[in-house]
Steps between C-alpha positions, in 0.01 A plus 500: 500500500838629385608467144819305415670638188730282297722621210520283186838497328640328183658152550852644435467677834482163677735605776300811576178292491625306809424805710173531691218683318657408158404218260636388158232530231524130408416403860195729496386349173521151638310601813220659294490194267432288806255754653696480824445854624201552721602789724307815427774711655764429231584762241766444232690804357730516201871519567742481209577237238145391412420499131182660365381150393543371855323796644208440272489123596502579868212741464307243292562218748399711799183615316414134394523396868272790592771636721594837323598649842812292498660693209545868625625613159392540141677446163749782464528718195866455392673732256502336156743503213435863397586626854754255641663428160491123567384246243426234767249615758671303776796737465282800579560598861265787569142608488374777278619836648265724701538873512516644843573864418636705209855345526453196723378150418476158656508139385457170680785245460349178379770240448448175323771256607539379137641842406845512330672654799385213727509214252836354609490468875415692822743546784362560854159638582523864368445622143822562312610860436506461120134406505420833667714682247311340214164583667613860523608503138159369396339773714664785314405338173138451602453846649656665196291299254176562691531863593766671292517320163133401447438782249813434288438386147826297499631223716778606738845372580623533863865590574622473858757771574568429865362254756590504874367224731508506878397189692387589845354178642395148396173473301299180550223343279225699660288784360705805392461812292731737304444869547610685185590869520587722204780738609562661162340476155602682182359478153698580184280592203800498264604136571152393612665357808410511869746491793409384847666487836308273745516346834332164572462366853418130566274496806412200710319520840511875475878505490720607210711197413668606179540829310575520130595834346518511129529744207372381173383637164248401243540543122305408189580132425601577140749761600688276745487202256678705236763627746547151652558349151775752431668438840483123452684520166755733660556258790566212256748711302670601818563137597617410151728800464602624846803678364283726278287595804820578703633720220172695474487554874868610521 
């Protein structure tokens, strides 16, 4: 007997859920509540947009019906506040990073359709480019925190120096990963900073769909806070007295 696989997606991907082999999470919940699934060849897999709470509920419902084979997934381990730098867990878009080699890492993209970048509306069936950009940003934060800054006694401030994004093909609410490669890494003992140049590839169905190249630096939080405070005051004075700034620069 062949197995029929169906991807579960968040309700905001309603248009995509009209495709064969795809189902909105609310529809699956209703079906499980009514115990309407009796085929032993069905297997549900996670697409994108399903919250951690809904994943847990689906697993509990399938177990209570004594049909655990229906849910071909487990509760994912998402990056938390320390790694993704998000106060609300539904805004975290990635799993905890995994190390593949000395300078390459991997994360799963785990979108919750309540996240800030998707909170307004969705257009079409694909995932918007800015969502992928934010997932990549969270990836360099998480990899840095987990593997490069974990021994630091201070909290770190991240400064993006450059970011280049190339969108190669549409990405849909299906499983995807981000391959993270460190191209260059320098440490300054004097300023206690670290500089990185990295390449992040969004991969779906074994195809590279988006490439994000970025250069960023990390500094002790206190150092940047002091510098930022001085620049903020300077910016205010510049707006209040533009003629003085012009004279100084002349």
